[in-house]
Backbone as CSV, one residue per row, in Angstrom:
resi,resn,N_x,N_y,N_z,CA_x,CA_y,CA_z,C_x,C_y,C_z
1,UNK,14.604,-45.805,16.994,13.808,-44.609,17.257,14.027,-44.196,18.692
2,UNK,14.799,-43.175,18.871,15.215,-42.797,20.210,14.912,-41.338,20.480
3,UNK,14.085,-41.060,21.495,13.801,-39.687,21.871,13.473,-39.628,23.341
4,UNK,13.907,-38.607,24.000,13.554,-38.388,25.397,12.905,-37.028,25.501
5,UNK,11.804,-36.957,26.213,11.150,-35.683,26.447,12.049,-34.845,27.331
6,UNK,12.677,-33.821,26.738,13.656,-33.041,27.491,13.867,-31.720,26.807
7,UNK,14.443,-30.796,27.532,14.811,-29.510,26.961,16.266,-29.584,26.543
8,UNK,16.496,-29.485,25.222,17.844,-29.486,24.652,18.624,-30.734,25.035
9,UNK,17.947,-31.904,25.103,18.632,-33.130,25.485,17.962,-34.294,24.780
10,UNK,18.754,-35.198,24.211,18.231,-36.387,23.569,18.868,-37.604,24.207
11,UNK,18.085,-38.683,24.359,18.598,-39.945,24.877,17.803,-41.058,24.237
12,UNK,18.052,-42.338,24.629,17.423,-43.434,23.920,16.521,-44.280,24.774
13,UNK,15.426,-44.750,24.139,14.512,-45.676,24.803,13.544,-46.175,23.757
14,UNK,13.636,-47.426,23.359,12.746,-47.955,22.342,11.402,-48.269,22.954
15,UNK,10.393,-48.495,22.091,9.041,-48.714,22.577,8.932,-49.871,23.533
16,UNK,9.720,-50.943,23.319,9.600,-52.122,24.167,10.158,-51.902,25.556
17,UNK,10.910,-50.792,25.751,11.544,-50.561,27.033,10.725,-49.682,27.960
18,UNK,9.584,-49.135,27.468,8.798,-48.256,28.332,8.166,-49.055,29.457
19,UNK,8.163,-48.502,30.695,7.452,-49.164,31.779,5.974,-49.217,31.461
20,UNK,5.289,-50.139,32.101,3.876,-50.346,31.784,3.070,-49.070,31.905
21,UNK,3.362,-48.253,32.925,2.595,-47.027,33.133,2.798,-46.032,32.008
22,UNK,3.895,-46.186,31.266,4.191,-45.238,30.212,3.872,-45.750,28.830
23,UNK,3.176,-46.879,28.714,2.854,-47.422,27.409,1.943,-46.472,26.638
24,UNK,2.043,-46.483,25.307,1.253,-45.575,24.484,-0.230,-45.653,24.831
25,UNK,-0.889,-44.500,25.022,-2.282,-44.499,25.409,-3.240,-44.668,24.252
26,UNK,-2.734,-44.695,22.992,-3.672,-44.839,21.888,-3.261,-45.983,20.964
27,UNK,-2.523,-45.755,19.885,-2.273,-46.826,18.930,-0.989,-47.575,19.254
28,UNK,-0.943,-48.837,18.805,0.224,-49.671,19.081,1.467,-49.136,18.384
29,UNK,1.256,-48.460,17.216,2.405,-47.957,16.479,3.031,-46.737,17.153
30,UNK,2.258,-46.047,17.980,2.741,-44.814,18.592,3.533,-45.148,19.839
31,UNK,4.837,-45.318,19.692,5.628,-45.796,20.820,6.883,-44.989,21.085
32,UNK,6.976,-43.785,20.516,8.119,-42.915,20.763,7.601,-41.619,21.373
33,UNK,8.130,-41.214,22.530,7.616,-40.004,23.164,8.008,-38.750,22.401
34,UNK,7.108,-37.791,22.364,7.399,-36.493,21.779,8.519,-35.827,22.561
35,UNK,9.556,-35.362,21.866,10.664,-34.672,22.516,10.539,-33.171,22.345
36,UNK,10.578,-32.439,23.438,10.509,-30.982,23.396,11.904,-30.437,23.654
37,UNK,12.532,-29.911,22.614,13.889,-29.387,22.761,13.909,-28.043,23.465
38,UNK,12.812,-27.316,23.413,12.754,-26.024,24.078,11.469,-25.311,23.743
39,UNK,11.131,-24.310,24.550,9.983,-23.443,24.324,10.474,-22.012,24.451
40,UNK,10.158,-21.182,23.464,10.583,-19.783,23.496,9.449,-18.906,23.010
41,UNK,9.334,-17.714,23.585,8.351,-16.733,23.146,9.067,-15.705,22.294
42,UNK,8.596,-15.552,21.063,9.214,-14.636,20.118,8.165,-13.640,19.674
43,UNK,8.293,-12.374,20.097,7.325,-11.357,19.700,7.320,-11.226,18.187
44,UNK,6.119,-11.165,17.598,6.014,-11.136,16.146,6.549,-9.828,15.567
45,UNK,6.284,-8.727,16.260,6.810,-7.437,15.840,7.516,-6.829,17.031
46,UNK,8.826,-6.669,16.937,9.595,-6.152,18.061,10.582,-5.110,17.588
47,UNK,11.227,-4.479,18.546,12.295,-3.543,18.222,13.613,-4.283,18.087
48,UNK,13.833,-5.267,18.973,15.131,-5.932,19.021,15.094,-7.380,18.539
49,UNK,13.932,-7.857,18.108,13.787,-9.254,17.702,14.194,-10.198,18.825
50,UNK,13.890,-9.829,20.038,14.309,-10.622,21.190,13.468,-11.882,21.320
51,UNK,14.092,-12.925,21.803,13.411,-14.177,22.097,13.721,-14.556,23.533
52,UNK,12.691,-14.963,24.254,12.864,-15.335,25.651,12.529,-16.807,25.831
53,UNK,13.473,-17.592,26.337,13.207,-18.995,26.613,12.256,-19.117,27.796
54,UNK,11.277,-19.998,27.651,10.308,-20.230,28.718,10.847,-21.328,29.627
55,UNK,11.052,-21.010,30.876,11.601,-21.983,31.828,10.763,-22.054,33.097
56,UNK,9.508,-21.641,32.999,8.584,-21.759,34.124,7.195,-22.083,33.598
57,UNK,6.350,-22.575,34.486,4.951,-22.766,34.134,4.677,-23.976,33.280
58,UNK,3.602,-23.888,32.495,3.118,-25.028,31.718,2.731,-24.590,30.320
59,UNK,2.778,-25.540,29.392,2.278,-25.330,28.041,1.157,-26.323,27.774
60,UNK,0.312,-25.994,26.809,-0.730,-26.905,26.360,-0.400,-27.405,24.968
61,UNK,-0.475,-28.713,24.751,-0.104,-29.317,23.469,-1.311,-30.018,22.859
62,UNK,-1.474,-29.838,21.553,-2.516,-30.517,20.784,-1.842,-31.420,19.757
63,UNK,-2.374,-32.623,19.591,-1.867,-33.563,18.584,-3.037,-34.191,17.860
64,UNK,-2.898,-34.317,16.544,-3.928,-34.968,15.742,-3.296,-35.564,14.497
65,UNK,-3.954,-36.574,13.944,-3.501,-37.141,12.687,-3.944,-36.340,11.491
66,UNK,-4.734,-35.284,11.716,-5.218,-34.430,10.639,-4.989,-32.972,11.015
67,UNK,-4.736,-32.150,10.009,-4.512,-30.732,10.273,-5.766,-30.041,10.781
68,UNK,-6.945,-30.561,10.396,-8.188,-29.876,10.751,-9.262,-30.785,11.336
69,UNK,-9.267,-32.069,10.962,-10.347,-32.957,11.389,-10.160,-33.403,12.834
70,UNK,-11.282,-33.637,13.517,-11.258,-34.097,14.900,-11.311,-35.618,14.949
71,UNK,-11.116,-36.172,16.146,-11.215,-37.611,16.331,-9.962,-38.345,15.887
72,UNK,-10.076,-39.665,15.789,-8.937,-40.498,15.396,-8.677,-40.353,13.904
73,UNK,-7.456,-39.959,13.554,-7.072,-39.739,12.162,-5.649,-40.247,11.970
74,UNK,-5.423,-40.964,10.862,-4.071,-41.380,10.476,-3.377,-42.189,11.577
75,UNK,-4.171,-42.932,12.352,-3.609,-43.773,13.395,-3.397,-43.090,14.729
76,UNK,-3.802,-41.820,14.849,-3.625,-41.083,16.103,-4.976,-40.689,16.692
77,UNK,-5.163,-41.007,17.957,-6.296,-40.457,18.680,-5.976,-39.003,19.007
78,UNK,-6.947,-38.129,18.812,-6.709,-36.704,19.035,-6.396,-36.418,20.502
79,UNK,-5.387,-35.599,20.735,-5.023,-35.149,22.082,-5.260,-33.651,22.147
80,UNK,-6.027,-33.213,23.134,-6.361,-31.802,23.249,-5.861,-31.226,24.568
81,UNK,-5.143,-30.139,24.465,-4.723,-29.353,25.629,-4.000,-30.191,26.682
82,UNK,-3.100,-31.072,26.232,-2.314,-31.880,27.166,-1.292,-30.971,27.868
83,UNK,-1.326,-30.965,29.171,-0.471,-30.076,29.953,0.915,-30.673,30.157
84,UNK,1.937,-29.898,29.782,3.332,-30.245,30.067,3.923,-29.147,30.950
85,UNK,4.608,-29.553,32.008,5.177,-28.613,32.967,6.692,-28.539,32.821
86,UNK,7.240,-27.366,33.093,8.695,-27.240,33.073,9.249,-27.635,34.430
87,UNK,10.151,-28.625,34.410,10.838,-29.077,35.619,12.308,-29.178,35.252
88,UNK,13.091,-28.222,35.673,14.480,-28.042,35.245,15.235,-29.359,35.076
89,UNK,15.811,-29.649,33.894,15.771,-28.824,32.690,14.813,-29.371,31.639
90,UNK,13.795,-30.106,32.028,12.950,-30.803,31.057,11.500,-30.342,31.125
91,UNK,10.779,-30.619,30.038,9.325,-30.464,30.004,8.715,-31.849,30.192
92,UNK,7.869,-31.996,31.200,7.307,-33.304,31.530,5.791,-33.236,31.575
93,UNK,5.115,-34.342,31.231,3.649,-34.335,31.237,3.093,-34.201,32.642
94,UNK,2.112,-33.339,32.790,1.443,-33.189,34.075,0.728,-34.492,34.424
95,UNK,0.913,-34.970,35.629,0.274,-36.208,36.044,1.140,-37.433,35.877
96,UNK,2.356,-37.274,35.317,3.263,-38.404,35.222,3.369,-39.013,33.841
97,UNK,4.141,-40.111,33.757,4.470,-40.740,32.476,3.251,-41.247,31.730
98,UNK,2.180,-41.556,32.453,0.973,-42.043,31.794,0.345,-41.032,30.863
99,UNK,0.720,-39.763,30.992,0.186,-38.716,30.121,1.170,-38.286,29.037
100,UNK,2.226,-39.074,28.848,3.198,-38.778,27.799,2.538,-38.827,26.425
101,UNK,2.887,-37.899,25.553,2.419,-37.911,24.167,3.387,-38.757,23.346
102,UNK,2.840,-39.745,22.628,3.663,-40.656,21.832,3.469,-40.414,20.341
103,UNK,4.520,-40.684,19.584,4.502,-40.568,18.136,4.740,-41.929,17.510
104,UNK,4.091,-42.173,16.368,4.248,-43.439,15.666,4.930,-43.266,14.325
105,UNK,4.709,-44.226,13.427,5.396,-44.229,12.148,4.813,-43.283,11.124
106,UNK,3.598,-42.781,11.356,2.991,-41.831,10.426,3.046,-40.423,11.012
107,UNK,2.826,-39.449,10.151,2.918,-38.055,10.586,1.749,-37.654,11.475
108,UNK,2.059,-36.871,12.487,1.051,-36.250,13.342,1.235,-34.743,13.279
109,UNK,0.135,-34.019,13.459,0.184,-32.561,13.504,0.198,-32.121,14.962
110,UNK,1.157,-31.289,15.306,1.338,-30.876,16.700,1.425,-29.352,16.766
111,UNK,0.655,-28.753,17.676,0.751,-27.321,17.946,0.666,-27.117,19.451
112,UNK,0.982,-25.914,19.909,1.050,-25.694,21.354,0.822,-24.225,21.674
113,UNK,0.583,-23.953,22.963,0.443,-22.563,23.409,0.936,-22.450,24.854
114,UNK,1.139,-21.236,25.292,1.615,-20.936,26.649,0.954,-19.634,27.117
115,UNK,0.575,-19.518,28.388,0.606,-20.544,29.435,-0.619,-21.449,29.358
116,UNK,-0.456,-22.681,29.869,-1.562,-23.636,29.858,-2.752,-23.073,30.617
117,UNK,-3.952,-23.264,30.046,-5.189,-22.796,30.663,-6.228,-23.896,30.575
118,UNK,-6.855,-24.200,31.656,-7.888,-25.228,31.681,-9.059,-24.828,30.786
119,UNK,-9.567,-25.781,30.010,-10.757,-25.552,29.209,-10.511,-25.125,27.778
120,UNK,-9.288,-24.855,27.389,-9.002,-24.488,25.996,-8.812,-25.763,25.186
121,UNK,-9.905,-26.308,24.698,-9.879,-27.642,24.103,-10.086,-27.664,22.592
122,UNK,-10.244,-26.510,21.963,-10.460,-26.469,20.521,-9.290,-25.749,19.860
123,UNK,-8.395,-26.508,19.252,-7.198,-25.916,18.641,-7.540,-25.007,17.468
124,UNK,-8.738,-25.177,16.900,-9.140,-24.370,15.750,-9.779,-23.049,16.160
125,UNK,-10.087,-22.881,17.444,-10.780,-21.663,17.886,-10.467,-21.385,19.352
126,UNK,-9.294,-20.813,19.600,-8.926,-20.391,20.946,-9.493,-18.988,21.164
127,UNK,-10.361,-18.781,22.158,-10.990,-17.468,22.335,-10.015,-16.420,22.861
128,UNK,-10.045,-15.248,22.247,-9.255,-14.101,22.684,-10.198,-12.969,23.068
129,UNK,-9.848,-12.228,24.105,-10.672,-11.130,24.594,-9.790,-9.939,24.929
130,UNK,-10.148,-8.763,24.444,-9.450,-7.550,24.859,-9.738,-7.325,26.336
131,UNK,-8.689,-7.157,27.130,-8.858,-7.192,28.581,-7.663,-6.572,29.288
132,UNK,-7.801,-6.427,30.612,-6.699,-5.950,31.435,-5.544,-6.942,31.337
133,UNK,-4.318,-6.416,31.190,-3.157,-7.294,31.070,-2.945,-8.113,32.337
134,UNK,-2.703,-9.406,32.128,-2.265,-10.311,33.192,-1.405,-11.367,32.528
135,UNK,-0.320,-11.743,33.177,0.595,-12.718,32.587,-0.115,-14.021,32.248
136,UNK,-1.081,-14.415,33.069,-1.799,-15.668,32.843,-2.688,-15.610,31.604
137,UNK,-3.000,-14.405,31.118,-3.851,-14.239,29.936,-3.050,-13.938,28.672
138,UNK,-1.762,-13.712,28.827,-0.894,-13.307,27.728,-0.472,-14.534,26.921
139,UNK,-1.349,-14.969,26.029,-1.158,-16.220,25.293,-0.135,-16.053,24.170
140,UNK,0.762,-17.031,24.081,1.656,-17.183,22.937,1.417,-18.571,22.345
141,UNK,1.718,-18.745,21.074,1.378,-20.014,20.433,2.415,-20.403,19.387
142,UNK,2.447,-21.707,19.102,3.279,-22.265,18.034,2.370,-23.050,17.101
143,UNK,2.394,-22.716,15.829,1.496,-23.326,14.848,1.835,-24.803,14.606
144,UNK,0.973,-25.457,13.827,1.160,-26.864,13.483,2.526,-27.125,12.865
145,UNK,3.088,-28.268,13.265,4.228,-28.841,12.563,3.999,-30.350,12.522
146,UNK,4.574,-31.034,11.522,4.398,-32.479,11.413,5.572,-33.185,12.065
147,UNK,5.235,-34.180,12.893,6.231,-34.975,13.601,5.866,-36.442,13.481
148,UNK,6.842,-37.312,13.652,6.580,-38.745,13.706,7.649,-39.408,14.561
149,UNK,7.593,-40.736,14.628,8.469,-41.458,15.537,9.887,-41.663,15.064
150,UNK,10.235,-41.196,13.862,11.615,-41.330,13.392,12.543,-40.499,14.275
151,UNK,13.773,-40.952,14.424,14.711,-40.277,15.327,14.993,-38.844,14.910
152,UNK,14.793,-38.543,13.627,15.047,-37.184,13.139,13.795,-36.322,13.124
153,UNK,12.657,-36.880,13.523,11.394,-36.138,13.398,10.527,-36.199,14.643
154,UNK,11.087,-36.621,15.768,10.258,-36.784,16.966,10.509,-35.715,18.016
155,UNK,11.347,-34.721,17.691,11.585,-33.625,18.626,11.236,-32.301,17.965
156,UNK,10.925,-31.313,18.765,10.583,-30.003,18.228,10.908,-28.925,19.240
157,UNK,11.101,-27.722,18.742,11.188,-26.531,19.581,9.963,-25.678,19.292
158,UNK,9.232,-25.326,20.311,8.063,-24.473,20.139,8.503,-23.009,20.230
159,UNK,8.766,-22.401,19.078,9.084,-20.971,19.020,7.765,-20.222,18.898
160,UNK,7.325,-19.653,19.983,5.962,-19.142,20.063,5.863,-17.659,19.720
161,UNK,4.709,-17.295,19.187,4.379,-15.922,18.821,3.276,-15.414,19.738
162,UNK,3.393,-14.186,20.190,2.345,-13.627,21.041,1.052,-13.444,20.252
163,UNK,-0.069,-13.768,20.891,-1.369,-13.681,20.231,-1.967,-12.282,20.305
164,UNK,-1.591,-11.525,21.320,-2.204,-10.216,21.563,-1.254,-9.068,21.232
165,UNK,-1.831,-7.885,21.064,-1.110,-6.625,21.180,-1.258,-6.151,22.622
166,UNK,-0.363,-5.266,23.039,-0.417,-4.738,24.407,-0.308,-3.216,24.360
167,UNK,-1.078,-2.538,25.206,-1.071,-1.079,25.199,-1.112,-0.542,26.623
168,UNK,-0.447,0.584,26.821,-0.479,1.290,28.098,-0.698,2.772,27.846
169,UNK,-1.046,3.521,28.884,-1.355,4.941,28.735,-0.647,5.775,29.792
170,UNK,-0.215,6.973,29.368,0.267,7.998,30.283,-0.489,9.286,29.979
171,UNK,-0.600,10.152,30.973,-1.348,11.396,30.801,-0.517,12.577,31.287
172,UNK,-0.710,13.710,30.608,-0.040,14.930,31.028,-0.972,16.124,30.815
173,UNK,-0.657,17.214,31.486,-1.466,18.427,31.464,-0.799,19.483,30.574
174,UNK,-1.648,20.239,29.844,-1.158,21.369,29.059,-2.233,22.452,29.059
175,UNK,-2.032,23.462,29.884,-2.994,24.565,29.995,-4.387,24.092,30.401
176,UNK,-4.424,23.001,31.142,-5.719,22.535,31.647,-5.916,23.119,33.047
177,UNK,-6.988,23.880,33.262,-7.136,24.615,34.516,-7.755,23.826,35.660
178,UNK,-8.385,22.704,35.372,-9.108,21.975,36.408,-8.209,21.100,37.264
179,UNK,-8.842,20.348,38.166,-8.108,19.430,39.039,-7.407,18.354,38.230
180,UNK,-8.087,17.868,37.204,-7.483,16.867,36.317,-7.585,15.446,36.828
181,UNK,-8.724,15.111,37.436,-8.937,13.742,37.900,-9.547,12.911,36.776
182,UNK,-8.821,11.896,36.339,-9.299,11.006,35.274,-9.923,9.786,35.934
183,UNK,-11.207,9.566,35.673,-11.933,8.502,36.373,-12.357,7.351,35.474
184,UNK,-12.300,7.549,34.169,-12.733,6.462,33.275,-12.015,6.557,31.935
185,UNK,-11.697,5.391,31.392,-11.080,5.267,30.073,-11.922,4.316,29.236
186,UNK,-12.319,4.772,28.050,-13.065,3.928,27.117,-12.284,3.853,25.808
187,UNK,-12.062,2.638,25.318,-11.415,2.414,24.025,-12.465,1.866,23.068
188,UNK,-12.578,2.489,21.898,-13.567,2.075,20.907,-12.898,1.774,19.568
189,UNK,-13.694,1.151,18.698,-13.331,0.896,17.299,-12.300,-0.211,17.105
190,UNK,-12.077,-1.013,18.141,-11.194,-2.168,17.998,-12.026,-3.443,18.082
191,UNK,-11.422,-4.550,18.486,-12.135,-5.832,18.554,-12.284,-6.286,20.000
192,UNK,-13.507,-6.412,20.504,-13.679,-6.950,21.859,-13.245,-8.407,21.959
193,UNK,-13.582,-9.224,20.939,-13.273,-10.656,20.980,-12.978,-11.176,19.576
194,UNK,-12.303,-12.313,19.528,-12.070,-13.053,18.284,-11.568,-14.433,18.667
195,UNK,-11.471,-15.317,17.690,-10.902,-16.648,17.907,-9.594,-16.782,17.136
196,UNK,-8.665,-17.521,17.725,-7.375,-17.791,17.088,-7.281,-19.262,16.732
197,UNK,-6.943,-19.552,15.483,-6.700,-20.919,15.041,-5.238,-21.253,15.326
198,UNK,-5.001,-22.090,16.338,-3.625,-22.423,16.714,-2.877,-23.124,15.592
199,UNK,-3.574,-23.872,14.775,-2.905,-24.678,13.756,-2.305,-23.823,12.647
200,UNK,-2.918,-22.663,12.377,-2.473,-21.816,11.268,-2.030,-20.423,11.705
201,UNK,-2.434,-20.003,12.902,-2.160,-18.644,13.348,-3.135,-17.624,12.803
202,UNK,-4.235,-18.083,12.191,-5.221,-17.168,11.612,-6.243,-16.742,12.665
203,UNK,-6.669,-15.488,12.580,-7.709,-14.958,13.462,-9.057,-15.024,12.750
204,UNK,-10.124,-15.201,13.532,-11.453,-15.347,12.936,-11.915,-14.064,12.260
205,UNK,-11.418,-12.930,12.699,-11.713,-11.653,12.059,-10.578,-10.696,12.354
206,UNK,-10.407,-9.724,11.477,-9.348,-8.733,11.672,-9.890,-7.314,11.560
207,UNK,-11.213,-7.173,11.526,-11.837,-5.865,11.343,-12.425,-5.366,12.653
208,UNK,-12.043,-4.163,13.060,-12.585,-3.574,14.273,-14.064,-3.256,14.133
209,UNK,-14.720,-3.054,15.272,-16.140,-2.710,15.288,-16.322,-1.368,15.996
210,UNK,-17.506,-0.764,15.832,-17.748,0.533,16.464,-18.254,0.402,17.897
211,UNK,-18.277,-0.815,18.406,-18.665,-1.022,19.803,-17.491,-0.681,20.716
212,UNK,-17.798,-0.427,21.998,-16.740,-0.176,22.974,-15.915,-1.445,23.151
213,UNK,-14.614,-1.330,22.984,-13.726,-2.477,23.138,-13.413,-2.731,24.598
214,UNK,-13.126,-1.662,25.333,-12.795,-1.744,26.756,-13.348,-0.521,27.465
215,UNK,-13.879,-0.714,28.657,-14.296,0.390,29.518,-13.727,0.124,30.900
216,UNK,-12.894,1.049,31.391,-12.194,0.835,32.653,-12.353,2.061,33.542
217,UNK,-12.713,1.839,34.788,-12.813,2.918,35.770,-11.634,2.845,36.733
218,UNK,-10.937,3.973,36.889,-9.835,4.103,37.833,-9.849,5.536,38.345
219,UNK,-8.816,5.952,39.005,-8.710,7.341,39.434,-7.244,7.743,39.503
220,UNK,-6.844,8.622,38.561,-5.513,9.221,38.605,-5.681,10.725,38.421
221,UNK,-4.760,11.489,38.960,-4.835,12.947,38.874,-3.622,13.483,38.135
222,UNK,-3.876,14.393,37.200,-2.798,14.975,36.411,-1.857,15.774,37.303
223,UNK,-0.539,15.570,37.144,0.413,16.392,37.901,0.510,17.784,37.278
224,UNK,1.094,18.715,38.020,1.289,20.063,37.490,2.227,20.040,36.292
225,UNK,3.199,19.125,36.315,4.115,18.948,35.189,4.492,17.476,35.095
226,UNK,5.001,17.087,33.953,5.355,15.683,33.770,4.135,14.831,33.461
227,UNK,4.309,13.526,33.546,3.242,12.592,33.205,2.853,11.747,34.407
228,UNK,1.653,11.194,34.334,1.200,10.222,35.316,0.816,8.956,34.560
229,UNK,1.208,7.817,35.087,0.937,6.533,34.447,-0.439,6.037,34.864
230,UNK,-1.161,5.477,33.909,-2.468,4.884,34.203,-2.318,3.648,35.072
231,UNK,-1.103,3.120,35.127,-0.701,1.982,35.983,-1.466,0.703,35.685
232,UNK,-1.909,0.576,34.455,-2.584,-0.652,34.034,-2.405,-0.776,32.536
233,UNK,-2.004,-1.950,32.076,-1.880,-2.234,30.647,-3.043,-3.098,30.189
234,UNK,-3.204,-3.162,28.851,-4.311,-3.927,28.288,-3.820,-4.818,27.149
235,UNK,-4.383,-6.012,27.091,-4.183,-6.911,25.965,-5.290,-6.642,24.956
236,UNK,-4.911,-6.408,23.710,-5.882,-6.103,22.671,-5.847,-7.169,21.583
237,UNK,-7.027,-7.554,21.116,-7.112,-8.470,19.983,-6.610,-7.726,18.741
238,UNK,-5.626,-8.258,18.024,-5.097,-7.566,16.844,-6.190,-7.315,15.805
239,UNK,-6.154,-6.133,15.203,-7.179,-5.808,14.205,-6.806,-4.530,13.476
240,UNK,-7.559,-4.231,12.427,-7.543,-2.922,11.796,-8.703,-2.131,12.375
241,UNK,-8.458,-0.992,13.006,-9.538,-0.261,13.667,-10.680,0.097,12.722
242,UNK,-11.854,0.172,13.284,-13.054,0.582,12.554,-12.939,2.048,12.152
243,UNK,-13.489,2.366,10.986,-13.578,3.735,10.513,-12.182,4.348,10.393
244,UNK,-11.934,5.495,11.029,-10.662,6.195,10.826,-9.593,5.837,11.845
245,UNK,-9.962,5.116,12.911,-8.949,4.743,13.881,-9.510,4.484,15.262
246,UNK,-8.623,4.140,16.185,-9.011,3.867,17.568,-9.481,5.154,18.243
247,UNK,-10.658,5.103,18.847,-11.201,6.247,19.571,-11.006,6.044,21.066
248,UNK,-10.558,7.104,21.740,-10.348,7.076,23.186,-11.232,8.136,23.824
249,UNK,-11.998,7.735,24.819,-12.843,8.659,25.572,-12.375,8.651,27.020
250,UNK,-11.984,9.817,27.525,-11.585,9.961,28.920,-12.619,10.786,29.667
251,UNK,-12.921,10.375,30.879,-13.740,11.198,31.759,-12.793,11.953,32.689
252,UNK,-12.748,13.281,32.501,-11.836,14.142,33.267,-12.665,15.153,34.049
253,UNK,-12.537,15.129,35.356,-13.327,16.009,36.226,-14.812,15.921,35.897
254,UNK,-15.259,14.694,35.604,-16.670,14.448,35.357,-17.135,14.727,33.947
255,UNK,-16.258,15.195,33.060,-16.641,15.503,31.690,-15.871,14.609,30.721
256,UNK,-16.542,14.193,29.643,-15.915,13.320,28.653,-15.096,14.122,27.648
257,UNK,-13.915,13.614,27.349,-13.055,14.157,26.298,-12.727,13.022,25.337
258,UNK,-12.755,13.325,24.038,-12.605,12.282,23.026,-11.526,12.647,22.021
259,UNK,-10.753,11.647,21.615,-9.809,11.812,20.513,-9.753,10.512,19.723
260,UNK,-9.377,10.614,18.466,-9.212,9.436,17.614,-7.771,9.359,17.132
261,UNK,-7.161,8.208,17.319,-5.791,7.975,16.857,-5.876,7.338,15.473
262,UNK,-5.383,7.986,14.429,-5.518,7.443,13.073,-4.900,6.048,12.952
263,UNK,-5.510,5.238,12.122,-5.014,3.876,11.913,-3.573,3.873,11.422
264,UNK,-3.204,4.879,10.635,-1.827,4.952,10.140,-0.833,5.163,11.276
265,UNK,-1.310,5.703,12.386,-0.444,5.953,13.538,-0.437,4.795,14.511
266,UNK,-1.606,4.209,14.733,-1.672,3.083,15.671,-2.767,2.104,15.273
267,UNK,-2.397,0.845,15.290,-3.360,-0.244,15.293,-2.741,-1.383,16.085
268,UNK,-3.565,-2.171,16.777,-3.010,-3.257,17.593,-2.467,-4.383,16.719
269,UNK,-1.175,-4.639,16.846,-0.482,-5.671,16.083,0.046,-6.714,17.053
270,UNK,-0.160,-7.971,16.735,0.268,-9.055,17.620,1.750,-8.931,17.939
271,UNK,2.077,-8.996,19.225,3.460,-8.943,19.657,4.001,-7.553,19.894
272,UNK,3.213,-6.519,19.614,3.702,-5.154,19.746,3.137,-4.498,21.005
273,UNK,3.997,-3.832,21.742,3.648,-3.173,23.000,3.822,-1.669,22.819
274,UNK,2.715,-0.923,22.853,2.748,0.524,22.664,2.309,1.226,23.944
275,UNK,2.909,2.388,24.192,2.439,3.272,25.249,2.034,4.597,24.618
276,UNK,0.791,5.021,24.841,0.289,6.279,24.313,0.312,7.333,25.410
277,UNK,0.861,8.499,25.105,0.838,9.625,26.031,-0.239,10.602,25.572
278,UNK,-1.243,10.815,26.403,-2.371,11.675,26.077,-2.225,13.000,26.815
279,UNK,-2.410,14.093,26.092,-2.277,15.428,26.664,-3.653,16.039,26.882
280,UNK,-3.929,16.419,28.119,-5.209,17.022,28.471,-5.047,18.537,28.409
281,UNK,-5.831,19.178,27.531,-5.778,20.624,27.369,-7.112,21.238,27.776
282,UNK,-7.082,22.554,27.963,-8.326,23.239,28.269,-9.313,23.153,27.133
283,UNK,-8.810,22.914,25.926,-9.671,22.837,24.751,-9.983,21.412,24.324
284,UNK,-9.410,20.424,24.989,-9.701,19.052,24.592,-8.560,18.106,24.877
285,UNK,-8.563,16.986,24.166,-7.630,15.886,24.409,-6.793,15.651,23.166
286,UNK,-5.482,15.589,23.326,-4.568,15.298,22.222,-3.711,14.093,22.557
287,UNK,-3.264,13.414,21.501,-2.296,12.335,21.665,-0.934,12.905,21.315
288,UNK,-0.019,12.922,22.289,1.267,13.559,22.072,2.337,12.638,21.542
289,UNK,2.523,11.465,22.140,3.563,10.537,21.686,3.042,9.114,21.706
290,UNK,3.658,8.306,20.869,3.438,6.864,20.888,4.805,6.225,21.033
291,UNK,5.022,5.461,22.083,6.306,4.781,22.259,6.117,3.292,22.095
292,UNK,7.099,2.644,21.484,7.059,1.211,21.248,8.041,0.527,22.181
293,UNK,7.563,-0.441,22.925,8.405,-1.152,23.877,8.311,-2.641,23.625
294,UNK,9.462,-3.276,23.348,9.467,-4.728,23.231,9.070,-5.327,24.573
295,UNK,8.377,-6.454,24.575,7.934,-7.053,25.824,9.106,-7.547,26.660
296,UNK,10.315,-7.521,26.071,11.470,-7.998,26.816,12.481,-6.882,27.050
297,UNK,12.894,-6.171,25.981,13.990,-5.217,26.160,13.760,-3.876,25.482
298,UNK,13.885,-3.810,24.139,14.093,-2.553,23.442,13.004,-1.516,23.572
299,UNK,13.359,-0.240,23.323,12.402,0.852,23.327,12.628,1.732,22.120
300,UNK,11.609,2.500,21.764,11.721,3.444,20.666,10.543,4.383,20.730
301,UNK,10.603,5.522,20.022,9.549,6.521,20.098,9.171,7.021,18.719
302,UNK,7.891,7.372,18.574,7.393,8.059,17.397,6.574,9.234,17.899
303,UNK,6.915,10.452,17.471,6.191,11.638,17.906,5.222,12.079,16.821
304,UNK,4.053,12.544,17.238,3.103,13.092,16.280,2.102,13.956,17.020
305,UNK,1.421,14.795,16.274,0.384,15.662,16.843,-0.916,15.432,16.104
306,UNK,-2.001,15.662,16.813,-3.324,15.597,16.188,-3.887,17.007,16.157
């Protein structure tokens, strides 16, 4: 039984050869280290089906002898949110060899996510929140797979799927006579929060609510021609919007303007990055274009009018 914790590299070391500090932390049978062949983020819905290898930061790994039960199961003590760091070219346990994850002769269930975050200790319910985009909040995950200490079953590649949808906004003027200062953006009819089951990839709910999903105050001014970027993206919990679709309320020159984007035109889908172009008119607010951008490369456009 030979495995080395490494990226795209295998080597040999039997259980009896581990230094004392690296001895299995739970059962005597668990004496082969988990091998990580690689970590990649694969957007679930993309234009180009691009995959990006993760070569920075940390991942969190969960291991259990049961797909759902907590505690010691099938000879394995449960491991929650064990941090592994990328150190070229290998993934290594944070804190040294004493934190190595070991596999034994029976099957263990292993899942993971990126980037590692302190306090995410329940693999069955990882909290998601619709929020301002930040790389540290952009969670990707790899569902359960079964591994054991056999030489053919002790390594894995975590091909991860993004947990959130991502959205951005641009604004343009069309026969709008005012100054065109946009001071607030409200998104409604989506999901403010939900939980993600890392082991299965299932969300606790997929139905939007009529509550405000996001309320953001900024200040941008419409140009005489062309578009202006809101200069902030948002991570959205995937869902089917409430009622007829996502509602957007803009405060323009102190007055609220509202439009609804039909569900058939837009709904937040995990792994999908959309940019909505909103047109401010003297008579109201229209959605002019929806563009789809892969989080890595490709672009595409869908035009429609309301």
